[in-house]
N, C-alpha and C positions, 0 to 999 in steps of 0.2 A: 698730138690731140685727138682726146675720144670724139668722133664723127657724130655722136647722138648729141653732146654737148655743144660741138659748132651749129649741128643745125637747129637747136633749140635757140642759142644766141643769136643766131639768124631771123630766125621766126620772130624772135621777140622786138630785135631793133627794126625790122621790117615794120613792125606795128608798134613803133616809137613808145617800146615799154623799155624803162631802163632794166638790163639784165643784172639784177643783184645775183649775189648767190643764192638767198633764199627762194627769190622766183624761178631760176635755173633750176633748181632742185625740185621744188614744187611743181613744175610743168614736167622734169623728168618722170618726177613719183607716178603723175597721172598718163603718163604716156606708158607706163609699166604697168599699169592697171587693167587688169579683166574686169573686176567689177566696178562699180561706180560709188568711190568714197563722198561721205560727207566731208564737212569742213572739220568738224570733230576727228573723225578717222585720220585724215589727211595729217593733223597738228599732232594726234596721238603717237604717228609712225616718225614726222619730219622731228619732232624734237626730241627723238632718240637720237637722232646724228646733230642736230644743230641744237643745245640746249638753250642758247639764248633766242630761240626762234618764239615768239608771240602768237596767240592765235589771232590778233587783229592783221598780223600780217601776212598770216592765211588767208583770212576772209578778204582783206583786200588785195593780196596778188589773186586771188580767183575771181573776186569781183572785176577787175581790168581784165583779167582772160576772157572773159565772160564778154564783157561790153565790146570787146575787139573779135569776138568770134571764135576765137581757138580753142574756148571751151564751150562744154554745150552744158546748161543747168535743167535736173531735169527732178519734177513735183511728183513725181509717181506716187509716193507714200503717203502725200496728205500730211506730213509731219516736218520733214526736214528735206533739203534738197541735196541731191546726189549729181558728180560731178563726171564729166567723160571728154575725153580731146577724139573719140572716134569721129571721122570726118565723113566717113562712108555714109551712102543712104540707108537708114537700119530703120528697126522699130526696139523697143525695150519691152523686156518682159519681166515681171516683177511677180518672185515668188511669195506666196502668202504664207508658207508655212517658215522657210530659212530666212526670209526677208531680202534675200539677194535680189541685184538687178541684172540681168544678161540681156547683149544685144541680140536681136534676131536681124539677119541680113533679108534684104529685099531684093527681088528681082531687076537688076539693074537695067534690064533689056523695057522694062515698063516705066523707067522714068521718062519724064516729059520735058525737054528742054532742060534751063537752070534752074529746074524746081521753083518756077515761078508761074503758077497755075490760076487759069480764069474761070471762075464758077460759071455755072449757066446765067446766074443774076447778074454778071459782070465785075463780082469781086476780084479783085488781084490776090492770090495768097502768096505769100513772101515766106512763112514757115508754117509746118505744122509741127504737131507733137501726138506722137502715135507711140501707144503704149497698152500692154495687154498686161491682165492680173490671173492667177493660176496658179498650180504648183507645177513645179520644177521637177523635169526628167529626174535628177537625183534623189528629190525628195520620192517620187513615186516608186523609183525602185528601191528605196529605204524601206516602204511602206508593204513590198510584196513579202 
Protein backbone atom coordinates (compact mmCIF):
# COMPACT_ATOMS: atom_id res chain seq x y z
CA UNK A 1 0.00 0.00 0.00
CA UNK A 2 1.05 3.59 -0.60
CA UNK A 3 3.43 4.83 2.11
CA UNK A 4 2.03 8.37 1.89
CA UNK A 5 -1.52 7.12 2.47
CA UNK A 6 -0.37 5.04 5.44
CA UNK A 7 1.32 8.13 6.89
CA UNK A 8 -1.85 10.19 6.46
CA UNK A 9 -4.00 7.47 8.04
CA UNK A 10 -1.59 7.29 10.97
CA UNK A 11 -1.59 11.07 11.45
CA UNK A 12 -5.38 11.19 11.41
CA UNK A 13 -5.67 8.27 13.83
CA UNK A 14 -3.13 9.82 16.24
CA UNK A 15 -5.25 12.98 16.24
CA UNK A 16 -8.54 11.12 16.80
CA UNK A 17 -9.85 12.02 13.35
CA UNK A 18 -11.83 9.36 11.54
CA UNK A 19 -9.88 8.45 8.40
CA UNK A 20 -12.65 8.60 5.81
CA UNK A 21 -11.76 8.40 2.14
CA UNK A 22 -12.65 12.08 1.68
CA UNK A 23 -10.51 13.27 4.62
CA UNK A 24 -7.55 11.17 3.52
CA UNK A 25 -7.76 12.54 -0.04
CA UNK A 26 -8.20 16.15 1.16
CA UNK A 27 -5.13 15.83 3.38
CA UNK A 28 -3.17 14.20 0.55
CA UNK A 29 -4.19 17.01 -1.81
CA UNK A 30 -3.03 19.64 0.69
CA UNK A 31 0.29 17.85 1.17
CA UNK A 32 0.89 17.94 -2.60
CA UNK A 33 0.30 21.69 -2.95
CA UNK A 34 3.06 24.25 -3.34
CA UNK A 35 0.51 27.04 -3.17
CA UNK A 36 -2.02 27.54 -0.40
CA UNK A 37 -5.51 26.72 -1.70
CA UNK A 38 -8.84 27.99 -0.41
CA UNK A 39 -11.71 25.65 0.51
CA UNK A 40 -13.33 26.52 -2.82
CA UNK A 41 -10.16 25.59 -4.73
CA UNK A 42 -9.82 22.34 -2.77
CA UNK A 43 -13.46 21.50 -3.46
CA UNK A 44 -13.22 22.31 -7.21
CA UNK A 45 -10.21 20.01 -7.60
CA UNK A 46 -11.43 17.19 -5.37
CA UNK A 47 -14.97 16.99 -6.77
CA UNK A 48 -13.44 15.96 -10.11
CA UNK A 49 -12.14 12.82 -8.41
CA UNK A 50 -14.93 12.37 -5.85
CA UNK A 51 -18.19 13.50 -7.53
CA UNK A 52 -20.23 12.90 -4.36
CA UNK A 53 -18.03 15.24 -2.31
CA UNK A 54 -19.82 18.22 -0.80
CA UNK A 55 -18.34 21.60 -0.01
CA UNK A 56 -19.56 21.10 3.56
CA UNK A 57 -17.40 17.97 3.87
CA UNK A 58 -14.38 19.96 2.71
CA UNK A 59 -15.13 22.79 5.18
CA UNK A 60 -15.67 20.35 8.06
CA UNK A 61 -12.53 18.35 7.26
CA UNK A 62 -10.38 21.46 7.00
CA UNK A 63 -11.86 22.82 10.22
CA UNK A 64 -10.99 19.59 12.03
CA UNK A 65 -7.45 19.59 10.58
CA UNK A 66 -6.92 23.19 11.72
CA UNK A 67 -8.36 22.45 15.17
CA UNK A 68 -5.89 19.58 15.62
CA UNK A 69 -2.96 21.65 14.34
CA UNK A 70 -2.43 19.54 11.21
CA UNK A 71 -3.22 22.37 8.81
CA UNK A 72 -2.39 26.05 9.07
CA UNK A 73 -5.09 28.59 8.24
CA UNK A 74 -3.84 31.75 6.55
CA UNK A 75 -5.84 34.97 6.29
CA UNK A 76 -3.35 37.03 4.30
CA UNK A 77 -5.68 38.31 1.58
CA UNK A 78 -8.41 39.54 3.94
CA UNK A 79 -11.04 37.98 1.66
CA UNK A 80 -10.73 34.26 2.14
CA UNK A 81 -8.74 31.72 4.10
CA UNK A 82 -5.96 29.69 2.55
CA UNK A 83 -4.59 26.42 3.93
CA UNK A 84 -1.16 24.85 4.26
CA UNK A 85 0.25 21.68 5.81
CA UNK A 86 3.83 22.96 5.82
CA UNK A 87 5.04 22.52 9.38
CA UNK A 88 8.54 23.99 9.14
CA UNK A 89 9.13 27.42 10.64
CA UNK A 90 8.41 29.79 7.79
CA UNK A 91 6.75 33.02 6.71
CA UNK A 92 4.36 33.67 3.85
CA UNK A 93 4.56 36.01 0.88
CA UNK A 94 1.40 37.16 -0.93
CA UNK A 95 1.88 38.44 -4.47
CA UNK A 96 -0.46 41.35 -5.11
CA UNK A 97 -0.25 40.75 -8.85
CA UNK A 98 -0.83 36.99 -9.37
CA UNK A 99 -2.54 36.50 -5.97
CA UNK A 100 -0.39 33.43 -5.14
CA UNK A 101 0.93 32.76 -1.66
CA UNK A 102 4.45 31.42 -1.31
CA UNK A 103 6.38 30.00 1.63
CA UNK A 104 9.48 31.91 2.65
CA UNK A 105 11.80 29.81 4.78
CA UNK A 106 13.46 31.44 7.76
CA UNK A 107 16.80 30.64 9.33
CA UNK A 108 16.28 27.68 11.67
CA UNK A 109 19.37 28.72 13.64
CA UNK A 110 17.48 31.79 14.86
CA UNK A 111 14.59 29.74 16.20
CA UNK A 112 14.38 29.83 19.98
CA UNK A 113 13.22 26.81 21.93
CA UNK A 114 9.83 25.35 21.12
CA UNK A 115 8.30 28.45 19.51
CA UNK A 116 7.12 29.75 22.88
CA UNK A 117 8.62 33.22 23.26
CA UNK A 118 8.35 35.59 26.19
CA UNK A 119 8.07 39.27 25.43
CA UNK A 120 9.88 41.91 27.47
CA UNK A 121 6.50 42.66 29.07
CA UNK A 122 6.17 39.03 30.18
CA UNK A 123 3.60 37.89 27.60
CA UNK A 124 3.98 34.31 26.39
CA UNK A 125 3.65 34.11 22.60
CA UNK A 126 2.52 30.66 21.45
CA UNK A 127 1.63 31.53 17.87
CA UNK A 128 2.66 34.17 15.40
CA UNK A 129 1.55 35.00 11.88
CA UNK A 130 4.30 36.38 9.71
CA UNK A 131 3.56 37.39 6.17
CA UNK A 132 4.71 39.82 3.57
CA UNK A 133 2.92 41.37 0.59
CA UNK A 134 4.46 42.56 -2.65
CA UNK A 135 5.27 41.32 -6.17
CA UNK A 136 6.70 37.81 -6.56
CA UNK A 137 9.83 37.02 -8.55
CA UNK A 138 7.83 35.41 -11.38
CA UNK A 139 5.67 38.51 -11.89
CA UNK A 140 8.71 40.79 -11.69
CA UNK A 141 10.46 38.76 -14.39
CA UNK A 142 7.37 38.93 -16.64
CA UNK A 143 7.46 42.75 -16.39
CA UNK A 144 11.05 42.96 -17.64
